[in-house]
Phi, psi and omega in degrees: 000149185242165178251153175314321190288339173301329183287320176294317176306311181302323176293330188238344180284132180280140168297124194273358180202171176088190179301327184252027179309130176094347173282147173294144185307320184295341180263003172291132182300143179304318183306317185288329179284325170304319174303315177294324177305321181278323181274336182119123179289159172298160172297158164074197185305319182297317181290328176294313181300317176293321171304319179290322178299313180301309181305307175314306185291318181301328184270005177066030187256005185300333179297330179291343181269331183308321180298339173285351176294139177291135176286130179281113175259134184296000000 
């Protein structure tokens, strides 16, 4: 089960490693998340957030997360 705050986290938390390091989780490609689904998600909160991100993307709901992104201010 996830909390509403997890949706804001997905919109703003940077992927901490790998090919898409630095991108917000919601911007990590679905194919990459599907690869993790096959190989195994990381333990803990990150893995749970990646699973939730994949579920959102598979269901075509990623556009609802985009407005939750923090505006980048110079």
